[in-house]
N, C-alpha and C positions, 0 to 999 in steps of 0.2 A: 251266539255266546262262545266265549273262549273254550268253555268246557266241551263244546261239540267236537273239538279236535280229538278228544279221547273217547268219545261216545262209542260204546259197543266193543271197546278193546278189552281183551282178557289177559290176566285176571282183573276184573273191574276194581277190586279193592286196592290193588297195588297201583294201578294207573291213577286212581283218585289221589292216593298219597303223593305220587310223583308230581301230579299236576299242582297240588297244594304247595309242594316244595319249590317248584319253578316260579311261583308267584311271590316268593319271599326272597328279597335280595340277600346274597351271602358271599360277597367277595372275601378272599383270603385276608385275614387280620381285621376284617370288619364284619364279624359274624353275629352282631348283637341281635339283629332281627330274626335270624333263623334259630338262635338260642332261645329267644322268647317263644317262638313257635313250638319248639320241643318242650319247653317247660309247661306251656299251656296244654299241649297234647297229653303229657303225662298226668297233669292235674285232672283233665277232663275224664280220663279213663282210670283214675285212681291207681296209678302206677308209681311205685317208689322211685324217686329220682335223687341222684347224688351228683354234685358238681365240684370239681377240684379248682385249685387256684388258677390253673391255666384255662379254665372253662370247658374242659372235657366233661362230658355228661355220660353217666351210666344209668339206664333204667332197668330195674329188677322186675322181671315178669314172672309171676308164679307159674308153676308147672300145671299142666293139665291134671285134673284130679286122678290120683292113682299112680302118677309118675313123679312124685315129689322126691324120691330117692335116686332118680336118674342123674347122670353126670350134668354138671352145670356147663352150658354152652354159651360162649361169648360171641355175639354177632356184631361185627365191627365195620364201620364205615366212617368216612370223613365228611364234614358238613360244609366245607368251603368249596368254591368252584373257581376255575380259571375264567377271567373276564376279558374276552377278546371280542371285538366287533369290526365289521367291515368299514372301510373308509366311507364316510358319508352316512353311516347308520346313526340315527339319533337314539341314543339309549344311555340312561344314567344307571349304572350297575348298583349304586348305593341306594336307589329309591324305586326304580322301575321294575315291574314284573316282566318276565320273559314272555314273548309272543310265540306260541308253539304252532307248528305247521305239520299237518298229516300228509305225507307224500305217498301214501298207499302202503308201502312196506316199511317205511321209516317214519319216526318222529324227529323233527329238527326244530330249530328256532329261526326267527326272522332276523338275519343279519348279525347274529351274535352266537357265542357259544351256548350250548344247550344245558350244560351242567348235569348231564347224565352221569358224568364222572364227578362226583360219586353220588348224585341224587338218586340214582337207581338203587344203589346199596342202602341208602337211608330209607327209601320207600319200602324195600323188602323187609327191613327190620321192623318198621312201624306197622306194617300190615299184619305181622304175626300177633300183635296185641289184640286186634279186633277180628281176626279170622278164626272163628271157633271151630273150623273144620280141621285145623292142624293139631296133631298130638305132639306134645313136646315136654321135655323136662324143664327144670329151672333155667331161665334165660337171663343173660346180662347183655343189654343192647348198649354197646359202647360207641359213642359219637365223639370223634376227635376233631379238634380245630386246626386250621392253618396247615394242612398237609401240603398244599401246592407250593407254598413259598418258604419251606424250611422245616416241615414236620415238627412245628413248635409244640403241637398238642401231644403227640405221642412221646416226644422228648421230655415233656413235663409230667408224664404219668409216674405215680408213686407206688411203691409196693402196697398191695392190699386194696387198691382201688377196684380191681376186679378179682373175683375168687376163682372163676372157671379156669380150666387148663385145656379146654378144647376151644379153638377159635376159628370161626368162619369169617374170613376177610372177603368182602363183596365189592372189591375195587379192581377186578380184572375186566377185560373188554373183548373176550373171544368166546363165543358159544362153543360148547363141546370140548372145552379144555379145562383142566385143573392145573393151577400154578403152584409149584412147590418150592420155588426159589426166585430170588430177584437180585439185581445188582445193587451195589452201594453207590453213593454219589457225593459230590463235592462241588462247591462254587468257588471260582477264582475271579477276582475283580482287579482291573487296572485303573488307577486314578491318575490322570494326566494333568499336570499343571501346564498352563499356556499363557501366551501373551497376545493381547489384542492390539491392533494398530489402526490408524486412520485409513478408512477405505479410500482408494484412489478416486479422483474426480472423474466425472463423465461416464461412469459405469452404470449399467442397467441391471436391476435385480430380477432373478427368475427363481421359480420353484422347480427343482429337479428331483423327481421321485421315482424310485424303483417300486413297482406295484404289480398286482395281479397274481402273485405267487400263492401256492397252497399252504405253505408253512407246515404246521403239524406238531406233534409231540416230539420233544427232543430225544426221547428214548425209543418209543415204539415206532417212530417213523424215520429215524436217523439213517437207516439202511436203504431207504427207498431211492435216495439220490435227489431229493427235492432241493431246489436252489435256495441259497441263503442271500437275502436281500442286502445285508451289510457287505458280504463278500463281493457281490456284484457292483455295489456302489463304489467300493474301493477300486475295482477294475475300471469302471467308467471314468472315475476321476483321473486315473492314470492316463487314459486315452485322451482326456481333455488337455493334457500338457501341450497339445498343439496350439492352444489358444491361451491368451492371458486371462486367468480367472482368479477371483478371490471368494472366500467362503465366510458368510456371516453366521451360519447356524448349521448344525448337523445332528441328526438323530435317526435311530432305527431300532426295530424290534420293540417289545414291551415286557416280555416275561422271560425269566431265566430258564424255564423248562419248555419253551416253545421255539421252534425254528422261525427266525424272523421272516415275515411276509412282506414287509415294507421298510424302506429306508429313504431318507431324503436330506437334501441340503438346500440352503438358500445361497445361490451362486450369483456373483456379480461379474458381468462380462461387458465388453464393448458391444453396443447394439449392432455394429457392423459384422460381428462374429456370429450372430444368431444363426444364419443359414449353415455356417460351417459346423456349429455345435449340433444342429439338427442332423446333419449328414453323419457326424461321428456317432450320434445316438442310434441312428438307423443301422449303421454297420455293426455297432455293438450288440443290438438286439438280435440281428440276424446271426451273428457269430455265437452269441450265448444260447440261442434256441437250438443250435446244432448240438450243444452239450446237454441241455436239460428238457428239450421239448417232450420227450417220451414220458418223463416223470413229473414235469412241471411246466406244461405248455402255455400257461397264462401270462408269461412275462410281458410287461409293458413298461415303458418309461414315459412319465409325464414331464413335459417341459413347457412351461408357460410363464409369461411375465408376471411378476409379483409386486403388488403395491407395497409401499413402505420406504422409510428412510433409514437405510442401514449404514450408519456412520462408522461403525467399528467392524473389523474383520479379523479372523485368525491370521497370525503371521504365516508367511510362506513356508518357513522352516518347520513350524508346527504341523501344518497340513502335510508336508512331506513325511514327517515322522508318523503321522496318523495313517497315511496311506500304506506305508511300509508295514506298520503294525497289522493292519487289516489283512494284508497279503500273508504275513508271517504266522498269525495266530492259527493254529490247526483247527479244523472243523470237520466233523463227520466220523465215520467208522475208523477206528485205529486197529482193531483186531476182531476176528470172528472166533467163536468158541471152537476149540479142536475136539470137544467132547459131545456137544449137542448141535447137530446139523441145523444151520440157519439162524442160530442164536448169535447176536452181537455180544462180544465179550467186553470190549472197551470202546468208548466213543467220547467225543467232546463237542460241545455246541457253542459257537460264537453267537450270543443271544441278543445283546442290547448295546446300544451306544447312546448316551444322553448326557446332558449337562446336569450336574448335581453338586450343590454347595460350592460353586465356583471352580469345579474341576470337571473335566470330561471323563465320564465313567464308561468303561467297556466291561460288560458282564459276560461271563462264560460259565458253563457247567460241565463237569466231567462225570462219567459213569463207568463202572466196571464190576464184573462179578468176581474179579481177582483184586484184592486190596492193594497189593504191590503195584499192579498195572495202573490202578486208579491214581496212585501217588506219583507214578512216573509221568503220566500225561498231564497231571496237575502241575508238576515241576516244569514240564515243557512250556505250558502256557505262562506260568510265572516268569520263566526265563525271558520270554518275548517281551513281557511288560517291563522287566527290569533293564533289559538291553535298550529299550526305547526311552529309558529315563523315567518311567512311571512308577508309582508306588503300587506294589502288588499286595493284595489281601486275600488270604485263603480261608474259607469257612471251615467250620468244625466237621461238616460232612455227616454221613450216616452209614451204618453198616449194611452189608448185603445179608441175604437169607439163604443159608446153605440147605439144599434139598435133603429130606429124610425119606428115602424110598421105602423104608420099613414102617412108616407111620401107620398107626391103627386107623386114624381118621381118613387117610388116603384109601385104605382098603375098603372102609365103609362107603366112602364117596364113590368109588369105582363100582361097587356092587349096586348101589342105588341107581347110578347112571345107566348101567347096563340093563337093569330090570325095567327102567322107564323107557329107554330109547333103543334097546336091542342092539347096541353096539358098544365098543370100548371107547372111553374118553381118551383124549390126548393128555399126556402128562408133560408139563413144560416148565421152563424157567423163563423169566421175563426181563428184558433189558429196560427196566424202569424201576423207580424206587417205591416199592410197596412198604407200608408201615410194619409189615411182618418182621423185617429185619430188626427194627428197634423194639418191637414187642417181644421178640424172642430174647433179646438182651435184657429187657426189663423183667420178664417173667420166664426164667429158665425152665425148660421142660414143657413149655406150651406146645401142644400139638396143633398145627395150623395148616390151613389150605385156603387158596384164593380162587374165586370163580366169579363169573358174571355173564351177562348177555353180550352180543356183538355191539360194540360202539365204534364208529368210525369217525376220524377227524377230530379226536379229542384235542383240546387246547386250541382249537381254531373255530371260526364261525361256520365251518363245514360240519361240525360235530352233529352226529345223528345216531339214534339207537334203533335197532331192528325190533319191530313190533312182535313178530312171531317168536324171536329169541327171548324176549322178556317173559312170555308165557312159559317157555321151556325152563328158563332160569327159576321162575317161581315154583314150578313143579319139582325141580331138583332141590331147591332149598327146603321145601316142605317135606320131601322124601328123606332128605338127610337128617332133618330134625326128628322125624318119626323113628328112623332107624337108630339114631343115637339114644333116643328115649327108651327104645326097646332093649337096649344093651343094659 
């Protein structure tokens, strides 16, 4: 049985909730099934539930008897997940449950993202409802929608939806650390108009794909130096200038907040040039691995004949513009923080390339803990698009979360951590967009902290959560609620 994957794991109550969550499809912007699950859960346990127009949900959990006058604590998580799968994996994220795998120290999923981001946070919140061993004051369990593709849910929160002014965000991914700040973000898109022409006669069509890369979270993993499949595809196409080629289709990446793992073109060449193309590819892979082998050694290039009648191809002029754009669009770390060692201050991610509504769409995302720096790198990306003759669109973005080292909640959390684990926690800021930035803007004076167990490979099919750290996370959550209630 699938449940055997979590059999014997501690705390049992939380792993049971997490398993249930992984069996309910919950892609961003298509969260109807997980919303139904939450509504049914609240009804089953006689918990008051409120839902706003954006479909954010808050469950009001009564205090442990005797602690009714304790401060109201908001426990916050988002209900959507990034839906990524390996090439060849058969999985329908709208309808299929995830298949979990127990690797001994880790729980992962078969060929897909696991959704521990932020299913673990959801599971922690829901467990409090049924775990009678926890002493707590009044709780508001806040579940927000569509965090991963635009923070739509937290953007739609209205004054008064939650009453508490102490907030536990459970969307961090490192055991032993409390996060007290995060970067702001922005999306910048280029829309390229193009002309198609008749394909030359006598050419053979092939699939040319960059594959095998690790990808990863465009904020948390951007400093590791993992290869970008779209960047590599642009370089390979430039090398193929040695042969006559035409392109009928091009696409790469899938999500704005993931480093692209794959990119591909349908390329038309003379059959007689096949061996030369293979030789160019071989040299390209060898050259590229010198740059990225340590951080991303799985690079491979798939090149094989492709069935189909491709009568139309992109004009040579457009492909030249596209290749130059791919070269010119910045990607990676732009600046490191001068104040916090090891923290990325500013970055940008070349995320996607795809056909959309008759135009070729290149999607990028920018992040920075400094608002002005975020705007500068956004303008840099916009400038590339406009110089290439594309229409540039800049999203509304979201604010960062400025650390408050004098936070009363931080002091409580540090005390609980030290008492439980006999050491000091790390206090960090994160180069990713937590909802805390927007929550702080929506509810001025909110005292917030973010924490969670170790999750690796978020936003990729390599995502996994550490089993032992989940137990520590639950003990920490429980201890923090009890300490706050005692105040």
